[in-house]
N, C-alpha and C positions, 0 to 999 in steps of 0.2 A: 375560070372566068366565064366559060360558056354556061355553066350552071347558074352563075350569078346573073348572066344576061337573060337566060330563060326565065329565071325567077322574076327578074325585073319586068320582062315583057308580060309574063302572066299577071303580075301585079298591075301592070298598066292596063291590060285587057279587062281585068276585073273592075278597075277604076272606071274604065269607059262604060261598062255595062251599068254600073251603079249610077254613073252620071246620067246615062240615058233613062234609067228608071226613076231615080230620085235626083232632084236638083240639089247638089252640095257645092260648097266653096272649093274651087279648084286649087287655091293656094294651100289650104290645109292638107289636102290629099297629097300634093306634091311634096310637102315637108315630111310627111310620114314615110313616104317612099324613100326619101334621101336618108333619113335616120336608119331605116331598116337595112338599106344597102351598106351603110357605114359599119353597122354592127356585124353584118355577115362578113365583111372584109377583114375586120379585126380578128374575128374567130379563126378565119382561114390563116392569117399571118401568125397567130399564136401557135396553131397546130403545126405549121411548117417549121417555125423556129424550134419548138420542142422536139420535133422529129430530127431536125438537123443537129441539135445539141446532143440528143441521145446517140446519134451515129458518131459524133465527134468523141464523146466520152468512151464509147465502146472501142473505137479505133485507138485512142490513147492508152486504154487499159491493155489492149492486145500488144501494143508496141512495148510498153513497160514490162509486161510479163515475158515477152520474147527476150528482152535485154537481160532480165534476171536469170532466165534459163541458160542463156549463153555465158553469163558470168559465173554460174554455179559450176564447181568442179566436181565431176562424178568419178567413181572408181574406173569406169570404162575409159573415160578420157585421160585419166592419169596413166593407165596402162598403155593406151595408144600413143600418148605424147609424153615421154619421160622428161622432156625439157620444161614442162609446165611446173612452175614453183609451187610446192605444197604449202598450203596455209595451215598454220598452227591453230588448234582449237582455242577459242577464247577462254581465258582463265576467269574463273569466278572470283569476284571481288570479295576478299575476306576482310573482316574487321581488323583494324590495326591491333597488334599485340600490345597489351598494357606494359608500361615501362616499370613502374614501381610495384612493390608488394601491395600497397593500398589499392592501386588500380586493379590488380589481379583479383584481390579479395572482393572488390565491389562487382567486377564482372562475373565472378563465380556466383555471388549472391543473387545478382539479377537473373543469371541463367537458371538458378535454382527456383526462383520465383516463377519463371516461365514454365519450367518443367512441372512444378506443383500445380499450376493452373491447367496444364494439359493432362493432368492425371497420372503423370509418371512420378510417383511418390518416392520410389527407391532411388532413382537417379537424383531427385531433388535433395534427398537427405545426404547423399554423397557430396553434392556440391556445397550444401550448407556446411558440412563438416570441414571441407577443405578451406572454405572461406573463413570459418571461425578459427581454424588453426593458424592461418596467415595473419588475420586481424580480428581479435576477439570482439571489438566493438564496431564491427563493420555495419551492423544494422543501424546503430545510433548515428554513425557518420552519414550514411545514406539518407536517413530521415532529416538530419540537419541540412544537407544539401538541397533536399526537396523543399524544405521550408524557406531556404534562402532564395531558391529559384522562383518561388511564388509569393512575392510580398503583397500582391494585390489581394490574394485570398486572406492573408493574415489581417490586412487592414479592414476588409469587409467583416471578418469574424470579430475583430476588436470593436467594430461599430455596433455589432449585434449584442455584444455583452453589455449587460446593464449592471453596473456596480451600485450597490446601495448608497455608498458615500457620495457618488456623483449624482445619483438620482434624487437625493434629498440634500441639496446644498444648504438648507436652512436649519440643519441640526445644531449648528454652533451659534446661530444668530440669537437665540433666546437663552444662552447659557448664563447661569447665575454664578457670580463669584463666590467661592467657598462652598458650593453645593457638593454634596456627596455624589460620588461616581455612580453608585447603584441607583440612587433616586433619579439622577439625570437620565440614565439609560432606561429606567422604567417609564419615565415621562415620554421619551422618544419613541419607545416601542408602543406605548398606548396611543400616540398620535398616528403612527403608521398603521396600526391594526394588525400587524403580523409579528411573529416571534423572530423569524429569520427569513432571509431570501437567498436563493441560489446565486452564486457569483457568476457562473457560466450556464448556458442553456443545457438542460438535462433532458434525456429521452424518457427515463423511467421516473419512478416516484422519488420524492425528496423529503428529507426529514421535516421541512417546514410545513408539510401537509398534515402532520400529526397534531392532535390537540395538546394543550399545555400539560394536562394531567398525565398523558402518556409519556411526554418528555421527562416529567419528574420520576416516573417509574423507571425509565431507562437510566436516569442519573443515579437512582438508588442501586441499580444493578452494577453500575460502574464502581460505586463505593464498596458494595458487597458487604457481606458479614465480617470480612477481614479488616474493615475500617480503613480502606485505602483512600485517604484524603489526598495523597499526591496525585493519583489519577483524576480525582475530582477537579483539582486545580488545572490540570492539563485540558480538561473538557471546557473549563471556563475561559481558556485562552483562544477558543475557536472563533467565536463571534459574540456580538452583544446579547443576542437572545439566550444563548447557552450560558453566558456569564450571569445573566439574571437568574436563570434556572439553577445554576450551581450555587448561588447565594441564598437559596431558599432557607429561611430560618429553621424550619422543621427538620431539614436534613442535618444541619449542624447541631441542633438540639439532640437528635438521635445519636450523633457521634459522641457528644459529651456524656449522655446518660449511659451509653454502652461502655465508655472508658472509665468513668468514675462512679457509676452506680446511680440509682434513682435519687439519692440524697446528695447529688453533686451541687445543689443550690441553683441560684439564678445569676446571670451575668452581672446585673446591677449591684447585687449584694456583695459580689466578689471584686468589684472594681473594673469590670469589663463592659464595653459598650454593646457587644453582641455575642451570640453563641459562637460565632466563628472566631472572634478574637479570644474568647475564653479557651476554645480548643487549641488555638495556635500558640498562645503565650503561657498557658498553664503547664506545669511539668507533667510529662507523660512519657511512656516508653514508645519507641518506634516499632511498628509491627511489620513493615515491608522489607525487613532485612534481618541482619544478625549482628550482635555485639561480639567483638573479637578482642581477646587479650593475649598478647605474646609474652612469654616468660623465657628469659635467657639466664643461664647460670653456668659456672665452671665446676666440673667435678674432677677431683684428683684421682689419678690412677695409681696402680701399684708399681713399685720399683722392679726393674727387670732383673732376673736372676743372673744374667750374664754381665750386665753393667749396672752396678749399684748406684752410679751417679745419674742414671737416666730415669726420670719419673714423668710419665705422660700426663697431660691434662686434656680434658674433653670439654668441648663447648656444647651444651645441651640446650635445645630449643623445643618448646612445646606450646600448645595453644589451648585456651579455654573459649568455648563458644556458648552464647546465651541466645536462645530464640524465644520470643514472647508471642503469645496468641491473645486474641481479643477476649476470650472467656476466662482469662486468668491462668491459663496453662503456660508452663515454661519448660524448655528442654535445655539441659546442660551437658556439654560434651567436652571432654578433656582428651587430647590426642596430640601426637607429634606430626600429623599430616598437615599439609598446606591448606589454606582456606578454599582454594579452587576445587579441591577434591572432596571437601567435607561439607560445604554448605548445602549440597543436594540431599545429604542424609537428614537434614533438619527441615525439609520442606513440609512434611506431613506430621500430624500430631502423634500418630502411632509409628514410632521409629522401628527399624528392623532390629530384631533381637540379636545379641552377640556383638554389637558394636560398642557397647559400654555407654550408651546415651541414657542419662537419668532424667526422669520426668518429675515435675513438682508443680507448685502453685506459687503465685506472686500476688502482691497487693500493694497499691499505691497509697502512701501516707505522706501527704505534702510532697516534698521533693525527694523522699526516700522510697526505695523499692525493697520490700521485704520478701525474701524467697525462702521457701522451705521445701527441701528435696529429701525423699526417703529412698534408700537403696537397700535391697534385701539380697543377701548372699546365702545360698543353700549349700551345706556341706554334709556329706554322709559320713557318719562315725559309727564304728562297730560297738555295740553295747556289750558290757561285761555280764554275761549270763552265767548262772550257777550250773545249769545243765549244759554240758559240752555238746550234747546231741544236736540241739537246735541253735548252737552259737553262730554258725555260719549263715543261718537264715534270718536271724534277727538283726535288723539294722535300724538305727535311729537317725532321723533327719534333723539336723540341728540348724536352725536359722539364725543368721547374724544380721541384724538390722542396724543400718547407719542412717543418721539424720543429719543433714547439712543445713545450717542456718546462715543465710547471707543477708547483709544489709548493704545496699549500694545507694549512692547519692547521684541524682541526675544533675548534669551540668551542661552548659552550652559552650561551644567553641566558636568565637567570632560571631558570625551571623547565623550559624547553624544551631538550632535549638535541640536540646535533649539528645545529643549525639555522643555523650560520654558518661560512663558509669564509673564512679570512684568508690573504692572499697571503704566501708565504714566499720563493718564488723564481720568476722568469719569464725564460726565455731562448728565443731562436729561432736555428735553424741554416738559413742560406739556401743557400750553395754551398760545396763543398769543405771541409766541417767547420769552417766559420767561424761561431762562436757569438757571438751578440749578447746581452749581459746587460742587462736593463732595471732602472732604478732604481725601486724600489717605493715611491712616495709615496702617502699616503692620498688625495690629491686625484685622482690619475690612476688609481689602482688601489684603489677602495673594496672592502670585503669583500662576499662573496656572502651573500644572505639566502634562506632556504628558504621556498618557497610550495607548499602542497599543491594538487594538481590532481585533482579527483574523476574525471575521465574516464580517467585513466591506469590506475585499478584498477576500472573499471566492469564489465569482463568478464574471464573467466578462460580461458586457453588450455590449461593443464596444471596438475595438482595438485603440491603440495610433495612432492619425492622423499624417501623414508625414508632414515634414516642407514645402513641395511644396504646401500644402493647404493654408498656411498663406502668401505665396508670390505671 
């Protein structure tokens, strides 16, 4: 306060000197002095309060620290005062043990994920194995739970997805009654300006980025040189754009020319509306599988020498297999083995030697399939030489050639076309143009039934050749 008073007096003296030297308004000088004194007092009060608050906080901290030290039990105090109750160390809170096997598997899987993120791969693999042993589909169930817990994210993702059907609601507005589906889809795609669109957002490249010409090349690789029209129909079921690409007339014309030759004719002359209808409805052999015929007969055994009244009978089963290829090659295999073990032997054109598989050629004549197969047997026979000195060295190789001539008729069963081959004629030529004609009874020569084999068309060696190569 003394300092404030001194400052005030000094200020007053200065004001007096100024008043003596210069004539100023006394009211304004007194107001300035009052304001300056008020600000000085406020600063002093703030400093005093902050100092008092700091002292109070320090004193409170010291008191609290003293109380904690007194409450803390040290080993010296425990030894000095045995009556002091010993406090048990706080137990760490462990997660509740899972009750069911599913919970255990999920907990192990989540622990494995954390270990894998931490770089402990060996421990993570052990946890993964234990979780899979308890619950094989634990990962799928955890994923479903995460999806169920975050419905908002699913809704946002669903909003981002742009479906072509919803994006273009006017596709059915200008539909013409009786219009062909292919023409209608071509008109829709021409209006959109794109062949196809991704249903979901994609990070990488999409097939819709490719030009239409490249799409046709891919489709020809799908059909391949094996004339796999079944895979072509599966491609057409993907979307509208691929449906239009799979209905390209040049592709179906190539299939017809490859199947029946360059003189197959034109669809209009044969009563068909398009090349595809001609390929589907005209009789032809199926190439993506094998035709199987099972023959069953009873063979009588010999009487037992101990019991003349006992005569065994044997039920004999054997199979005939026919595999056709696009260039006119056919493989015929007769064996007692089941189809599951035999169809793999007929996958390639060059069969393994020693299995008894015979190769030949076939030709389509209307609804008839004519097959010619030649089989050569080599036998070594000792020649009768006049000189006995070289008799053991001279050997003559005698070849026996058998020719099998088969005529089969293509038939459809219900809605399945060309899935049955019925015997029409069967003859064998053994030696010197001696033909043996077989009597075709249903019991001895049952019809062939077609069975599709997926492994035959699993890979592609060459694309379908364009029709320009035949003209």
